[in-house]
Each structure stands twice: as structure tokens, then as C-alpha cells.
C-alpha positions in Angstrom: 0.0 -0.1 0.0 1.5 3.4 -0.9 2.2 6.0 1.7 -0.4 8.9 1.7 1.1 12.0 3.0 -0.6 13.5 5.8 -1.3 17.1 6.9 -1.0 17.9 10.7 -1.7 21.2 12.3 -0.7 22.1 15.8 -2.2 25.4 17.1 -3.6 27.1 20.0 -2.6 29.6 22.7 -0.6 27.0 24.7 3.3 26.4 24.8 4.1 23.3 22.8 3.3 23.6 19.1 6.8 23.7 17.9 7.8 21.1 20.6 5.1 18.7 19.1 6.4 19.3 15.7 10.0 18.6 16.8 8.9 15.3 18.2 7.3 14.3 14.7 10.6 15.4 13.3 12.5 13.1 15.7 10.4 10.0 14.9 10.6 10.7 11.1 14.4 10.9 11.3 14.5 7.9 13.4 12.6 6.0 10.8 14.9 7.1 7.9 12.6 9.9 6.4 14.0 13.0 4.8 13.0 16.1 6.8 13.2 19.7 6.1 12.1 22.2 8.8 11.3 25.9 7.9 10.5 28.6 10.5 8.6 31.4 9.5 9.2 33.9 12.3 12.4 32.9 14.1 15.5 34.9 12.8 18.7 33.4 11.8 20.4 36.0 13.8 19.7 33.9 17.0 20.7 30.5 18.0 18.0 28.0 18.9 18.4 24.8 20.8 16.4 22.8 18.3 18.4 24.0 15.4 21.5 22.8 17.2 20.1 19.4 17.9 18.7 18.8 14.3 21.9 19.8 12.8 23.4 17.0 14.7 20.8 14.6 13.4 21.4 16.0 9.7 18.1 17.7 9.6 18.0 21.1 7.5 16.3 23.6 9.6 16.2 27.2 8.4 15.0 30.3 10.1 13.5 32.7 7.5 11.8 35.3 9.7 13.3 38.4 11.4 11.6 37.9 14.8 8.4 39.1 16.2 6.4 41.6 14.4 7.1 44.6 16.7 10.9 44.1 16.4 11.2 45.4 12.7 9.1 47.6 10.3 6.3 46.2 8.6 8.3 46.3 5.0 11.3 44.4 6.5 8.6 41.6 7.5 6.9 41.8 4.2 10.4 41.2 2.4 11.2 38.3 4.9 7.7 36.8 4.4 8.1 36.8 0.7 11.4 35.3 0.6 10.2 32.5 3.0 7.1 31.9 0.8 9.3 31.4 -2.3 11.4 28.9 -0.3 8.3 27.2 1.0 6.8 26.8 -2.5 9.8 25.1 -3.7 10.0 22.7 -0.7 6.3 21.9 -1.1 7.1 20.8 -4.7 10.3 18.8 -3.6 9.5 15.1 -4.0 12.6 14.3 -2.0 11.1 15.5 1.1 9.3 13.0 3.2 8.4 15.4 6.0 8.2 19.2 5.7 7.6 21.2 8.7 6.3 24.8 8.3 6.8 26.2 11.8 4.8 29.4 12.8 3.2 29.6 9.2 -0.2 30.0 11.1 1.4 32.9 12.8 2.6 34.6 9.7 -0.7 34.1 7.9 -2.7 35.6 11.0 -0.6 38.9 10.8 -3.1 41.9 10.7 -0.7 44.8 11.7 0.3 45.1 8.1 -0.9 43.8 4.7 0.7 40.2 3.8 -1.7 38.8 1.2 0.4 40.0 -1.6 3.5 38.4 -0.2 2.1 35.3 1.5 -1.3 34.7 -0.3 -3.6 32.4 1.4 -4.9 31.1 -1.8 -1.5 30.3 -3.0 -0.6 28.6 0.3 -3.9 26.4 0.0 -3.1 25.4 -3.5 0.5 24.5 -2.8 -0.3 22.3 0.2 -2.9 20.6 -2.0 -0.5 20.2 -4.9 2.5 18.8 -2.8 3.7 15.4 -3.7 1.2 12.8 -2.6 3.6 11.1 -0.2 5.0 14.2 1.5 3.9 14.5 5.2 3.3 18.2 6.2 3.2 19.7 9.7 2.1 23.4 10.3 2.4 25.1 13.6 1.5 28.3 15.2 -1.3 30.2 16.9 -4.6 31.4 15.0 -4.7 28.6 12.4 -6.6 29.7 9.5 -10.0 27.8 9.4 -9.3 26.8 5.7 -6.1 25.0 6.8 -7.9 23.4 9.8 -10.6 22.1 7.3 -8.0 20.6 5.1 -5.8 19.0 7.8 -6.0 15.1 8.6 -5.0 16.1 12.2 -5.5 19.1 14.4 -4.3 19.4 17.8 -5.0 22.4 19.7 -2.8 23.3 22.6 -4.4 25.3 25.4 -2.8 27.6 27.8 -4.0 26.5 31.2 -0.9 27.8 33.2 2.4 29.4 32.2 5.3 30.6 34.3 5.4 33.6 32.1 2.5 34.7 34.3 4.7 34.6 37.2 7.3 36.8 35.6 9.6 34.2 34.6 11.2 35.0 31.2 11.9 32.5 28.4 14.1 29.7 29.8 17.2 28.5 27.7 16.7 24.9 27.0 12.8 25.3 27.3 11.8 27.9 25.0 14.9 28.4 22.8 
């Protein structure tokens, strides 16, 4: 029986969406699958623990963003999103990729502080996902998942925020958040 590529979405307000995608990545690598991991918001100017670990496993992980939307100008973000989308479209057509992770794509698609539809058009995203190779597994993470992506997905896990140490004034912890 030929393998059917599945589409998984991890969304919600709680911590753990990227972590869940990393778990899937770890399993896939363990089973000999070719994995590519693209991060939409995170910047290549910073170092992330997951990037260090995946490099040791031979997984290509690329940060394509420039950080949170309030850290740079809207035009800088738009340029980064346009470049990220071009790389993503190519990856979504690559028959050599068994598992493609699009980390924080949901966040990028949900940006409302400035226009993005001309650089990251939802209709193109939907079409590219639908037209990916039939055996490619796809994982999309991030808050505020678009309803159209949720409807297309084979699996949707919503991670709720019940309690978080941020609320107690504890900042991001090295090894837990980055």
C-alpha cells in the first residue's frame, strides 16, 4: 500500500506547538525519512536549541523570519515573508522531502498589523499544500490557524494555555523555549 502524505496542524494559545512538531521530526528521522524544517518567524540572527540538535541529526532547519512583528518595520517583515514563501513553495514541490515542517506558518498567515496577502497569499498557500507530492507529510504550527487550513488537515491538535510561568514573571528559559 502506497504511503499517503498526511497534513498535521498544531495550533492554540498554549506552549508546545513547535515542541510537538519536533517530536514528529525526531520520529521521522529515526525511521529514515528525509525531513526539512522551515521556521517563518524565528530569525537566523539567533541560535535555537532545536536547530543545534537537528543539525547533529542531519536535518536542515532554516530560520526565514526576522523575529516578532514588533521588532522590525512592516516592510522588513513583508520582504522576509515574501522570501520565505518562495522557499516554502519550492520545498512543497520537492519530491525528495518525506516530512516538511512549516513552523509558525499559522502566525505568519494571521498577521493583521500590516498587509501580507500580496507576499504570502492564502489562496496560494492552500493550493501549494494541495498540490504537494502525494507522499509528503506536512506539519504546520502556530497560533491562530486559518480555518481553511484546519478544514484541510488530517489532524488538528489545539494546545491550550492552562497555566504558564510567564504569568509569574519568569522569562523565556534557555533549553525550554529556545
